[in-house]
FIVORO-612744 format. One record per residue (C-alpha): residue number from 1; residue in three letters; x, y, z. Coordinates in nm, 4 decimals. Layout:
N
+-----+------+----------+----------+----------+
: pos : code :       c1 :       c2 :       c3 :
+-----+------+----------+----------+----------+
: NUM :  ALA :        X :        Y :        Z :
...
+-----+------+----------+----------+----------+
% end
This chain:
306
+-----+------+----------+----------+----------+
: pos : code :       c1 :       c2 :       c3 :
+-----+------+----------+----------+----------+
:   1 :  MET :  -1.1799 :  -1.0711 :  -0.7365 :
:   2 :  GLN :  -1.2874 :  -0.7353 :  -0.6261 :
:   3 :  ILE :  -1.0151 :  -0.4934 :  -0.5161 :
:   4 :  GLN :  -1.1619 :  -0.1147 :  -0.3027 :
:   5 :  ILE :  -0.8993 :   0.1565 :  -0.2996 :
:   6 :  LEU :  -0.9669 :   0.2955 :   0.0544 :
:   7 :  GLY :  -0.6601 :   0.5242 :   0.0455 :
:   8 :  SER :  -0.4394 :   0.6412 :  -0.1901 :
:   9 :  ALA :  -0.1947 :   0.8836 :  -0.0715 :
:  10 :  ALA :   0.1387 :   0.8238 :   0.0945 :
:  11 :  GLY :   0.2330 :   0.9224 :   0.4730 :
:  12 :  GLY :   0.0904 :   1.2287 :   0.5807 :
:  13 :  GLY :  -0.1888 :   1.2095 :   0.3248 :
:  14 :  PHE :  -0.2737 :   1.4834 :   0.1088 :
:  15 :  PRO :  -0.2838 :   1.7622 :   0.2295 :
:  16 :  GLN :  -0.0245 :   1.6998 :   0.4822 :
:  17 :  TRP :  -0.1748 :   1.8583 :   0.7923 :
:  18 :  ASN :   0.1900 :   2.0624 :   0.8727 :
:  19 :  CYS :   0.2856 :   2.0923 :   0.5005 :
:  20 :  ASN :   0.2400 :   2.4092 :   0.2772 :
:  21 :  CYS :   0.4178 :   2.2822 :  -0.0220 :
:  22 :  ASP :   0.2421 :   2.4042 :  -0.3867 :
:  23 :  ASN :   0.0224 :   2.1091 :  -0.3912 :
:  24 :  CYS :  -0.1045 :   2.1368 :  -0.0047 :
:  25 :  SER :  -0.1406 :   2.5030 :  -0.0288 :
:  26 :  GLY :  -0.2929 :   2.4668 :  -0.3492 :
:  27 :  VAL :  -0.5598 :   2.2244 :  -0.2779 :
:  28 :  ARG :  -0.6409 :   2.3379 :   0.0637 :
:  29 :  LYS :  -0.7381 :   2.6835 :  -0.1299 :
:  30 :  GLY :  -0.8839 :   2.5214 :  -0.4189 :
:  31 :  LEU :  -0.6123 :   2.6734 :  -0.6640 :
:  32 :  ILE :  -0.5164 :   2.3481 :  -0.8119 :
:  33 :  ASN :  -0.7346 :   2.0502 :  -1.0036 :
:  34 :  ALA :  -0.6453 :   1.7533 :  -0.7150 :
:  35 :  HIS :  -0.8349 :   1.6173 :  -0.4780 :
:  36 :  PRO :  -0.7402 :   1.5297 :  -0.0900 :
:  37 :  ARG :  -0.6449 :   1.1363 :  -0.0360 :
:  38 :  THR :  -0.6145 :   0.9309 :   0.2662 :
:  39 :  GLN :  -0.3304 :   0.7063 :   0.3521 :
:  40 :  SER :  -0.2722 :   0.4230 :   0.1429 :
:  41 :  SER :  -0.5023 :   0.1154 :   0.1980 :
:  42 :  ILE :  -0.6655 :  -0.1434 :   0.0092 :
:  43 :  ALA :  -0.9402 :  -0.4319 :   0.0309 :
:  44 :  VAL :  -0.9665 :  -0.7148 :  -0.1598 :
:  45 :  SER :  -1.2463 :  -1.0078 :  -0.1664 :
:  46 :  GLY :  -1.3152 :  -1.3229 :  -0.3338 :
:  47 :  ASP :  -1.7062 :  -1.3265 :  -0.2823 :
:  48 :  GLY :  -1.7822 :  -0.9440 :  -0.2053 :
:  49 :  LYS :  -1.8691 :  -1.0320 :   0.1684 :
:  50 :  GLN :  -1.5153 :  -1.1665 :   0.3273 :
:  51 :  TRP :  -1.2463 :  -0.8812 :   0.3095 :
:  52 :  ILE :  -0.8487 :  -0.8836 :   0.3258 :
:  53 :  LEU :  -0.7555 :  -0.5613 :   0.4544 :
:  54 :  PHE :  -0.3765 :  -0.4700 :   0.3044 :
:  55 :  ASN :  -0.2395 :  -0.2470 :   0.5846 :
:  56 :  ALA :  -0.4117 :  -0.0503 :   0.8365 :
:  57 :  SER :  -0.3744 :   0.3012 :   0.7814 :
:  58 :  PRO :  -0.3943 :   0.5906 :   1.0808 :
:  59 :  ASP :  -0.6848 :   0.6906 :   0.8442 :
:  60 :  ILE :  -0.8745 :   0.3437 :   0.8847 :
:  61 :  ARG :  -1.1908 :   0.5319 :   1.0645 :
:  62 :  ALA :  -1.2766 :   0.7247 :   0.7588 :
:  63 :  GLN :  -1.1951 :   0.4791 :   0.5472 :
:  64 :  LEU :  -1.4631 :   0.2187 :   0.6820 :
:  65 :  GLU :  -1.7097 :   0.4686 :   0.6867 :
:  66 :  SER :  -1.6369 :   0.5324 :   0.3132 :
:  67 :  PHE :  -1.7266 :   0.1646 :   0.2215 :
:  68 :  PRO :  -2.0392 :  -0.0013 :   0.3529 :
:  69 :  PRO :  -1.9149 :  -0.3668 :   0.3063 :
:  70 :  LEU :  -1.6463 :  -0.3277 :   0.5994 :
:  71 :  GLN :  -1.9346 :  -0.2183 :   0.8234 :
:  72 :  PRO :  -2.1472 :  -0.3768 :   1.0911 :
:  73 :  SER :  -2.4076 :  -0.5541 :   0.8988 :
:  74 :  ARG :  -2.5049 :  -0.8800 :   1.0297 :
:  75 :  GLY :  -2.4734 :  -0.8239 :   1.3906 :
:  76 :  LYS :  -2.4926 :  -0.5741 :   1.6817 :
:  77 :  ARG :  -2.0967 :  -0.5709 :   1.6602 :
:  78 :  ASP :  -1.9051 :  -0.6793 :   1.3368 :
:  79 :  THR :  -1.6872 :  -0.5814 :   1.0080 :
:  80 :  GLY :  -1.6484 :  -0.6945 :   0.6768 :
:  81 :  ILE :  -1.2770 :  -0.7501 :   0.7627 :
:  82 :  ALA :  -1.1873 :  -1.1072 :   0.7800 :
:  83 :  ALA :  -0.8131 :  -1.0636 :   0.7979 :
:  84 :  ILE :  -0.5483 :  -0.8171 :   0.7826 :
:  85 :  VAL :  -0.2232 :  -0.8014 :   0.5637 :
:  86 :  LEU :   0.0723 :  -0.5550 :   0.6092 :
:  87 :  MET :   0.3113 :  -0.5306 :   0.3650 :
:  88 :  ASP :   0.5516 :  -0.3673 :   0.6010 :
:  89 :  SER :   0.5868 :  -0.2300 :   0.9722 :
:  90 :  GLN :   0.5614 :   0.1868 :   0.8293 :
:  91 :  ILE :   0.3565 :   0.3971 :   1.0658 :
:  92 :  ASP :   0.1131 :   0.5092 :   0.7721 :
:  93 :  HIS :   0.0445 :   0.1393 :   0.6787 :
:  94 :  THR :  -0.0086 :  -0.0074 :   1.0803 :
:  95 :  THR :  -0.0812 :   0.2491 :   1.3039 :
:  96 :  GLY :  -0.4807 :   0.1823 :   1.1951 :
:  97 :  LEU :  -0.4305 :  -0.1550 :   1.3747 :
:  98 :  LEU :  -0.4985 :   0.0949 :   1.6953 :
:  99 :  MET :  -0.8182 :   0.2056 :   1.6324 :
: 100 :  LEU :  -0.9406 :  -0.1666 :   1.5370 :
: 101 :  ARG :  -0.8859 :  -0.2208 :   1.9046 :
: 102 :  GLU :  -1.2297 :  -0.2957 :   1.9826 :
: 103 :  GLY :  -1.2788 :  -0.5739 :   1.7318 :
: 104 :  CYS :  -0.9904 :  -0.7962 :   1.8654 :
: 105 :  PRO :  -0.8818 :  -1.0457 :   1.8157 :
: 106 :  HIS :  -0.7729 :  -0.9621 :   1.4429 :
: 107 :  GLN :  -0.6064 :  -1.2058 :   1.2345 :
: 108 :  VAL :  -0.3336 :  -1.0520 :   1.0516 :
: 109 :  TRP :  -0.0619 :  -1.1849 :   0.8328 :
: 110 :  CYS :   0.2793 :  -1.0171 :   0.7843 :
: 111 :  THR :   0.6400 :  -1.1503 :   0.7613 :
: 112 :  THR :   0.8646 :  -1.2392 :   1.0810 :
: 113 :  GLN :   1.0739 :  -0.8931 :   1.0472 :
: 114 :  VAL :   0.7435 :  -0.7135 :   0.9976 :
: 115 :  HIS :   0.6419 :  -0.8756 :   1.3428 :
: 116 :  ASP :   0.9594 :  -0.8027 :   1.5179 :
: 117 :  ASP :   0.9370 :  -0.4076 :   1.4520 :
: 118 :  LEU :   0.5879 :  -0.4598 :   1.5616 :
: 119 :  THR :   0.6876 :  -0.6279 :   1.9007 :
: 120 :  SER :   1.0004 :  -0.3974 :   1.9604 :
: 121 :  GLY :   1.0230 :  -0.0342 :   1.8208 :
: 122 :  PHE :   0.6678 :   0.0170 :   1.7632 :
: 123 :  PRO :   0.5046 :  -0.2615 :   1.9755 :
: 124 :  VAL :   0.1570 :  -0.2841 :   1.8636 :
: 125 :  PHE :   0.1174 :  -0.6633 :   1.8600 :
: 126 :  ASN :   0.2116 :  -0.5918 :   2.2426 :
: 127 :  MET :  -0.0077 :  -0.2934 :   2.3118 :
: 128 :  LEU :  -0.3155 :  -0.4636 :   2.1740 :
: 129 :  SER :  -0.2884 :  -0.7906 :   2.3266 :
: 130 :  HIS :  -0.4924 :  -0.6010 :   2.6270 :
: 131 :  TRP :  -0.7677 :  -0.6188 :   2.3832 :
: 132 :  ASN :  -0.9380 :  -0.9308 :   2.3927 :
: 133 :  GLY :  -0.6563 :  -1.1534 :   2.2979 :
: 134 :  GLY :  -0.4883 :  -0.8620 :   2.0444 :
: 135 :  LEU :  -0.3416 :  -0.9761 :   1.7070 :
: 136 :  GLU :  -0.3105 :  -1.3272 :   1.6126 :
: 137 :  HIS :   0.0136 :  -1.3196 :   1.3999 :
: 138 :  HIS :   0.0050 :  -1.5724 :   1.0977 :
: 139 :  ALA :   0.3920 :  -1.5666 :   0.9099 :
: 140 :  ILE :   0.4426 :  -1.5024 :   0.5669 :
: 141 :  PRO :   0.6934 :  -1.6594 :   0.4260 :
: 142 :  THR :   1.0167 :  -1.4481 :   0.2488 :
: 143 :  ASP :   1.2815 :  -1.7391 :   0.2244 :
: 144 :  ALA :   1.1849 :  -1.7946 :  -0.1572 :
: 145 :  PRO :   1.1960 :  -1.5542 :  -0.4528 :
: 146 :  VAL :   0.8368 :  -1.6175 :  -0.4512 :
: 147 :  ASN :   0.6271 :  -1.7343 :  -0.1363 :
: 148 :  ARG :   0.2842 :  -1.8694 :  -0.1682 :
: 149 :  PHE :   0.0667 :  -1.8767 :   0.1435 :
: 150 :  THR :  -0.3278 :  -1.8722 :   0.2085 :
: 151 :  ILE :  -0.5698 :  -1.6882 :   0.4093 :
: 152 :  PRO :  -0.8539 :  -1.9410 :   0.5046 :
: 153 :  ALA :  -1.1211 :  -1.6401 :   0.5196 :
: 154 :  ALA :  -1.0568 :  -1.6075 :   0.1034 :
: 155 :  PRO :  -1.0299 :  -1.9699 :  -0.0153 :
: 156 :  THR :  -1.0708 :  -1.8694 :  -0.3891 :
: 157 :  LEU :  -0.7599 :  -1.6467 :  -0.3640 :
: 158 :  GLU :  -0.4046 :  -1.7057 :  -0.3951 :
: 159 :  PHE :  -0.1331 :  -1.5286 :  -0.2549 :
: 160 :  PHE :   0.2062 :  -1.5077 :  -0.3493 :
: 161 :  ALA :   0.4755 :  -1.2788 :  -0.1575 :
: 162 :  VAL :   0.7935 :  -1.1273 :  -0.3026 :
: 163 :  ALA :   1.0642 :  -0.9831 :  -0.0993 :
: 164 :  LEU :   1.1404 :  -0.6050 :  -0.2048 :
: 165 :  GLN :   1.4263 :  -0.3697 :  -0.2213 :
: 166 :  SER :   1.2959 :  -0.0745 :   0.0005 :
: 167 :  SER :   1.3263 :   0.0109 :   0.3325 :
: 168 :  ALA :   1.2366 :  -0.0208 :   0.7501 :
: 169 :  PRO :   1.1267 :   0.2585 :   0.9327 :
: 170 :  PRO :   1.3252 :   0.4313 :   1.1652 :
: 171 :  TYR :   1.2530 :   0.2530 :   1.4532 :
: 172 :  SER :   1.3568 :  -0.0686 :   1.3239 :
: 173 :  PRO :   1.6633 :  -0.2490 :   1.3584 :
: 174 :  HIS :   1.6794 :  -0.3128 :   0.9622 :
: 175 :  ARG :   1.6873 :   0.0637 :   0.8983 :
: 176 :  HIS :   2.0285 :   0.0635 :   0.7616 :
: 177 :  ASP :   2.0755 :  -0.3192 :   0.7652 :
: 178 :  PRO :   1.7819 :  -0.4002 :   0.5072 :
: 179 :  HIS :   1.6721 :  -0.7712 :   0.5524 :
: 180 :  ALA :   1.4303 :  -0.9778 :   0.3094 :
: 181 :  GLY :   1.0742 :  -0.9305 :   0.4380 :
: 182 :  ASP :   1.1249 :  -0.5590 :   0.5700 :
: 183 :  ASN :   0.9225 :  -0.4612 :   0.2628 :
: 184 :  ILE :   0.7065 :  -0.7267 :   0.0632 :
: 185 :  GLY :   0.5003 :  -0.7260 :  -0.2775 :
: 186 :  ILE :   0.2112 :  -0.9645 :  -0.2828 :
: 187 :  LEU :   0.0511 :  -1.1185 :  -0.6264 :
: 188 :  ILE :  -0.3218 :  -1.2114 :  -0.5715 :
: 189 :  ARG :  -0.4625 :  -1.4376 :  -0.7770 :
: 190 :  ASP :  -0.8326 :  -1.4982 :  -0.8150 :
: 191 :  THR :  -0.8720 :  -1.9032 :  -0.8789 :
: 192 :  PRO :  -1.2099 :  -1.8916 :  -1.0873 :
: 193 :  SER :  -1.1138 :  -1.6630 :  -1.3241 :
: 194 :  GLY :  -0.7385 :  -1.6841 :  -1.3234 :
: 195 :  ARG :  -0.7013 :  -1.2919 :  -1.2913 :
: 196 :  SER :  -0.4223 :  -1.1642 :  -1.0710 :
: 197 :  LEU :  -0.3495 :  -0.8156 :  -0.8908 :
: 198 :  PHE :   0.0008 :  -0.7278 :  -0.7908 :
: 199 :  TYR :   0.0255 :  -0.5027 :  -0.5023 :
: 200 :  ALA :   0.3297 :  -0.3053 :  -0.4074 :
: 201 :  PRO :   0.2872 :   0.0148 :  -0.2290 :
: 202 :  GLY :   0.6701 :   0.0852 :  -0.1576 :
: 203 :  LEU :   0.8959 :  -0.0324 :  -0.4240 :
: 204 :  GLY :   1.2355 :   0.0587 :  -0.3932 :
: 205 :  GLN :   1.4577 :  -0.1266 :  -0.6671 :
: 206 :  GLN :   1.3763 :  -0.3949 :  -0.9227 :
: 207 :  ASP :   1.5100 :  -0.7274 :  -0.9494 :
: 208 :  LYS :   1.4452 :  -1.0583 :  -1.1840 :
: 209 :  ALA :   1.1979 :  -1.2110 :  -0.9220 :
: 210 :  LEU :   0.9969 :  -0.8689 :  -0.9281 :
: 211 :  VAL :   0.9689 :  -0.8164 :  -1.2748 :
: 212 :  GLU :   0.8845 :  -1.2133 :  -1.3595 :
: 213 :  VAL :   0.6219 :  -1.1929 :  -1.1080 :
: 214 :  MET :   0.4787 :  -0.8657 :  -1.2166 :
: 215 :  SER :   0.4878 :  -0.9908 :  -1.5943 :
: 216 :  SER :   0.2198 :  -1.2499 :  -1.4674 :
: 217 :  ALA :  -0.0212 :  -0.9998 :  -1.3641 :
: 218 :  ASP :  -0.3187 :  -0.8555 :  -1.5068 :
: 219 :  CYS :  -0.3290 :  -0.4968 :  -1.2940 :
: 220 :  LEU :  -0.0054 :  -0.3512 :  -1.1255 :
: 221 :  LEU :  -0.1112 :  -0.1444 :  -0.8462 :
: 222 :  VAL :   0.2604 :  -0.0225 :  -0.7321 :
: 223 :  ASP :   0.4745 :   0.2570 :  -0.5425 :
: 224 :  GLY :   0.3756 :   0.5728 :  -0.6999 :
: 225 :  THR :   0.5325 :   0.8025 :  -0.4148 :
: 226 :  LEU :   0.7540 :   1.0258 :  -0.6151 :
: 227 :  TRP :   0.7908 :   1.1898 :  -0.9571 :
: 228 :  ARG :   1.1703 :   1.2455 :  -0.9837 :
: 229 :  GLU :   1.4524 :   1.1308 :  -0.7127 :
: 230 :  ASP :   1.5243 :   1.4445 :  -0.5828 :
: 231 :  GLU :   1.1734 :   1.5631 :  -0.5186 :
: 232 :  LEU :   1.1524 :   1.6710 :  -0.1714 :
: 233 :  LEU :   1.4498 :   1.8770 :  -0.2054 :
: 234 :  ILE :   1.3002 :   2.0971 :  -0.5016 :
: 235 :  SER :   0.9834 :   2.1240 :  -0.3097 :
: 236 :  GLY :   1.1437 :   2.2627 :  -0.0085 :
: 237 :  VAL :   1.0365 :   2.0377 :   0.2339 :
: 238 :  GLY :   1.3379 :   1.7517 :   0.3032 :
: 239 :  ASP :   1.6489 :   1.6442 :   0.2130 :
: 240 :  LYS :   1.5977 :   1.3042 :   0.1445 :
: 241 :  LEU :   1.6344 :   1.1401 :  -0.2166 :
: 242 :  GLY :   1.4115 :   0.8657 :  -0.3610 :
: 243 :  VAL :   1.6551 :   0.5776 :  -0.2813 :
: 244 :  HIS :   1.6896 :   0.6816 :   0.0523 :
: 245 :  MET :   1.2988 :   0.6426 :   0.1451 :
: 246 :  GLY :   1.2960 :   0.3468 :  -0.0566 :
: 247 :  HIS :   1.0753 :   0.4575 :  -0.3340 :
: 248 :  LEU :   1.1502 :   0.4391 :  -0.7019 :
: 249 :  PRO :   1.0401 :   0.7510 :  -0.8756 :
: 250 :  GLN :   0.8228 :   0.7508 :  -1.1550 :
: 251 :  SER :   1.1052 :   0.9557 :  -1.4104 :
: 252 :  GLY :   1.4202 :   0.8777 :  -1.5370 :
: 253 :  PRO :   1.5606 :   0.5900 :  -1.7739 :
: 254 :  ASN :   1.5438 :   0.3453 :  -1.4524 :
: 255 :  GLY :   1.2318 :   0.4896 :  -1.3179 :
: 256 :  MET :   0.8851 :   0.3559 :  -1.2602 :
: 257 :  MET :   0.7359 :   0.4314 :  -1.5978 :
: 258 :  ALA :   1.0362 :   0.2665 :  -1.7417 :
: 259 :  LEU :   0.9576 :  -0.0427 :  -1.5681 :
: 260 :  LEU :   0.5798 :  -0.0298 :  -1.6282 :
: 261 :  ASP :   0.6488 :   0.0186 :  -1.9676 :
: 262 :  GLY :   0.7617 :  -0.3405 :  -1.9925 :
: 263 :  PHE :   0.4190 :  -0.4673 :  -1.9090 :
: 264 :  PRO :   0.1982 :  -0.3532 :  -2.1892 :
: 265 :  LYS :  -0.0942 :  -0.6119 :  -2.1419 :
: 266 :  ALA :  -0.1613 :  -0.5227 :  -1.7998 :
: 267 :  ARG :  -0.3652 :  -0.2217 :  -1.6125 :
: 268 :  LYS :  -0.1093 :   0.0026 :  -1.4578 :
: 269 :  ILE :  -0.2006 :   0.1997 :  -1.1541 :
: 270 :  LEU :  -0.0141 :   0.4210 :  -0.8915 :
: 271 :  ILE :  -0.0926 :   0.4505 :  -0.5330 :
: 272 :  HIS :   0.0567 :   0.5682 :  -0.2244 :
: 273 :  ILE :   0.1210 :   0.9150 :  -0.3638 :
: 274 :  ASN :   0.3358 :   1.1667 :  -0.1802 :
: 275 :  ASN :   0.1744 :   1.5083 :  -0.1315 :
: 276 :  THR :   0.4536 :   1.6857 :  -0.3313 :
: 277 :  ASN :   0.4142 :   1.4779 :  -0.6265 :
: 278 :  PRO :   0.2915 :   1.6904 :  -0.9546 :
: 279 :  ILE :   0.0757 :   1.3758 :  -1.0831 :
: 280 :  LEU :  -0.1595 :   1.4697 :  -0.8172 :
: 281 :  ARG :  -0.2357 :   1.7825 :  -1.0543 :
: 282 :  GLU :  -0.4712 :   1.6053 :  -1.2935 :
: 283 :  ASP :  -0.3983 :   1.8712 :  -1.5476 :
: 284 :  SER :  -0.0211 :   1.8884 :  -1.4901 :
: 285 :  ALA :   0.2148 :   1.7731 :  -1.7564 :
: 286 :  GLU :   0.3165 :   1.4689 :  -1.5640 :
: 287 :  ARG :  -0.0081 :   1.3239 :  -1.5448 :
: 288 :  ALA :  -0.0377 :   1.4105 :  -1.9042 :
: 289 :  GLU :   0.2934 :   1.2056 :  -1.9322 :
: 290 :  LEU :   0.1323 :   0.9040 :  -1.7552 :
: 291 :  THR :  -0.1493 :   0.8821 :  -1.9764 :
: 292 :  ARG :   0.0603 :   0.8837 :  -2.2559 :
: 293 :  HIS :   0.2255 :   0.5691 :  -2.0927 :
: 294 :  GLY :  -0.0716 :   0.3861 :  -2.0375 :
: 295 :  ILE :  -0.0538 :   0.4644 :  -1.6478 :
: 296 :  GLU :  -0.3154 :   0.5648 :  -1.3953 :
: 297 :  VAL :  -0.3535 :   0.7183 :  -1.0627 :
: 298 :  SER :  -0.5516 :   0.5656 :  -0.8037 :
: 299 :  HIS :  -0.7762 :   0.7636 :  -0.5920 :
: 300 :  ASP :  -0.9704 :   0.7106 :  -0.2706 :
: 301 :  GLY :  -1.2893 :   0.5340 :  -0.3548 :
: 302 :  MET :  -1.1752 :   0.3640 :  -0.6859 :
: 303 :  SER :  -1.2913 :   0.0088 :  -0.7618 :
: 304 :  LEU :  -1.1637 :  -0.2411 :  -0.9668 :
: 305 :  VAL :  -1.2817 :  -0.5741 :  -1.0617 :
: 306 :  LEU :  -1.0291 :  -0.8708 :  -1.1983 :
+-----+------+----------+----------+----------+
% end
């Protein structure tokens, strides 16, 4: 199984277009040891030809240009994208669908809750129905603790969805009334090798089902949004805590580092990193702390093979 990190930043990217925090200002001016990042998305393939796109970021066009296997190569109009999986209905994970309108119809897997958000508050499915049939929805079940589903374009891969405790976007009726399926994590298993990846760019709390699935994965690619719970406040750019955003910070006794310490055999990588997070600075004390815990920080263009 091949995994390509197309984008590794949280919503807004890094630097964020309207942000003058120390990180964004520093990377623009070349004053810090950090690299720009686009908004988070990955592509996964079992054969190197048919690729499953996980989330469609607003930066999708630049991401496709950076990764030749997703570009047209077999016909006048063509793509390596065989299917699209949406982990949630957030703008930074779904707006890219609009940029892919010329290639409709697309096969899209998402939960019923995400589909409802994308046909009401942010009606991407409705909008794209005017382009060659738009988006063909395939439901990801969430009624069991772990839910298996298949994607015909990836016959050697198995997919297992886990409902996560996180936050729905502001335009969702579930914004203050969470439902199972607003946000999911997915275990992807390569059947020939038996190796597996657990992907969860938005993860607010841990529970028993989540820990059990994570313990079975060879690689954990998970939420790296914030270093600390009150990061936006101390950075001077906002007033929301991590818990209100649906993201588990890395630090603290119940943070992501503590959670990942419980999986010593897995490769551990953070993705969806907010522009305020000090781990973006490669020579920061926080980055060094992650390294001591055996945790990596993903970057755009990073490739994994399992």
